[in-house]
Residue frames as qw, qx, qy, qz and C-alpha x, y, z in Angstrom:
[[0.633, -0.539, 0.254, 0.493, -6.99, -2.78, -1.67],
 [0.576, 0.265, 0.451, 0.628, -6.25, -2.39, -5.36],
 [0.098, 0.886, 0.307, 0.333, -8.10, 0.94, -5.55],
 [0.453, -0.867, 0.077, 0.191, -6.03, 2.31, -2.68],
 [0.660, -0.294, 0.418, 0.551, -2.77, 1.20, -4.26],
 [0.451, 0.561, 0.455, 0.525, -3.78, 2.58, -7.67],
 [0.105, -0.973, -0.155, -0.136, -4.43, 5.94, -6.00],
 [0.592, -0.683, 0.241, 0.355, -1.04, 5.81, -4.28],
 [0.627, 0.041, 0.485, 0.608, 0.75, 5.10, -7.56],
 [0.277, 0.765, 0.422, 0.401, -1.24, 7.80, -9.37],
 [0.193, -0.972, -0.028, -0.129, -0.38, 10.49, -6.81],
 [0.592, 0.438, -0.464, 0.493, 3.05, 9.24, -5.80],
 [0.161, -0.430, 0.499, -0.734, 2.01, 9.73, -2.17],
 [0.531, -0.340, -0.776, -0.003, 0.70, 7.55, 0.63],
 [0.297, -0.588, 0.145, -0.739, -1.33, 9.25, 3.35],
 [0.204, -0.197, 0.802, -0.526, -2.01, 8.14, 6.89],
 [0.743, 0.179, 0.243, -0.597, -5.54, 7.22, 5.79],
 [0.741, 0.420, -0.480, -0.210, -4.09, 5.02, 3.00],
 [0.211, 0.375, -0.844, 0.319, -1.74, 3.37, 5.50],
 [0.439, -0.060, 0.648, -0.620, -4.56, 2.71, 7.95],
 [0.804, 0.290, -0.023, -0.519, -6.78, 1.32, 5.20],
 [0.637, 0.419, -0.646, -0.038, -4.07, -1.06, 4.00],
 [0.010, -0.285, 0.833, -0.474, -3.27, -2.13, 7.56],
 [0.637, 0.055, 0.423, -0.643, -6.95, -2.79, 8.24],
 [0.811, 0.356, -0.279, -0.372, -7.26, -4.82, 5.04],
 [0.472, 0.405, -0.769, 0.147, -4.16, -6.93, 5.74],
 [0.130, -0.196, 0.790, -0.566, -5.07, -7.56, 9.37],
 [0.691, 0.117, 0.282, -0.655, -8.67, -8.46, 8.52],
 [0.768, 0.350, -0.459, -0.276, -7.59, -11.16, 6.07],
 [0.890, -0.357, 0.280, -0.036, -6.92, -14.61, 7.41],
 [0.695, -0.129, 0.483, 0.517, -4.50, -15.27, 4.56],
 [0.231, 0.760, -0.173, -0.583, -3.26, -12.87, 1.89],
 [0.867, 0.470, 0.164, 0.031, -3.16, -14.03, -1.71],
 [0.731, -0.128, 0.246, 0.624, 0.27, -14.41, -3.28],
 [0.343, 0.596, 0.320, 0.652, -0.45, -11.64, -5.80],
 [0.292, -0.915, -0.153, -0.233, -1.54, -9.26, -3.04],
 [0.732, -0.563, 0.103, 0.370, 1.62, -10.01, -1.10],
 [0.622, 0.169, 0.294, 0.705, 3.75, -9.19, -4.15],
 [0.083, 0.788, 0.287, 0.538, 1.86, -5.92, -4.71],
 [0.495, -0.866, -0.065, -0.032, 2.33, -4.88, -1.07],
 [0.757, -0.342, 0.185, 0.526, 6.04, -5.75, -1.10],
 [0.469, 0.434, 0.312, 0.703, 6.49, -3.70, -4.29],
 [0.154, -0.890, -0.210, -0.374, 4.68, -0.75, -2.70],
 [0.662, -0.719, 0.042, 0.209, 6.85, -0.99, 0.43],
 [0.713, -0.016, 0.258, 0.652, 9.98, -1.11, -1.76],
 [0.258, 0.672, 0.292, 0.630, 8.86, 2.02, -3.64],
 [0.388, -0.905, -0.095, -0.149, 8.33, 3.83, -0.34],
 [0.762, -0.482, 0.151, 0.405, 11.79, 2.76, 0.87],
 [0.606, 0.174, 0.329, 0.703, 13.42, 3.93, -2.38],
 [0.053, -0.472, -0.119, 0.872, 11.65, 7.30, -2.19],
 [0.008, 0.200, 0.692, 0.693, 9.52, 6.79, -5.30],
 [0.370, -0.669, -0.545, -0.345, 6.44, 7.26, -3.12],
 [0.041, 0.397, -0.396, 0.827, 6.29, 9.99, -0.50],
 [0.363, -0.482, -0.763, 0.232, 4.77, 9.41, 2.92],
 [0.074, -0.357, 0.023, -0.931, 2.53, 12.36, 3.85],
 [0.035, 0.282, 0.780, -0.557, -0.01, 13.11, 6.56]]
């Protein structure tokens, strides 16, 4: 998960593949670590604020 998020921050873009990979990771985990939850919330906030573009 961290590699995907690092790529997203480096490019400033999240692709459909990135979204699917993150969804798969989250859904495959029985319980998400607190740190991972914080990282995902921060990423979602950045997308909402327009700091990260959603592309296909």
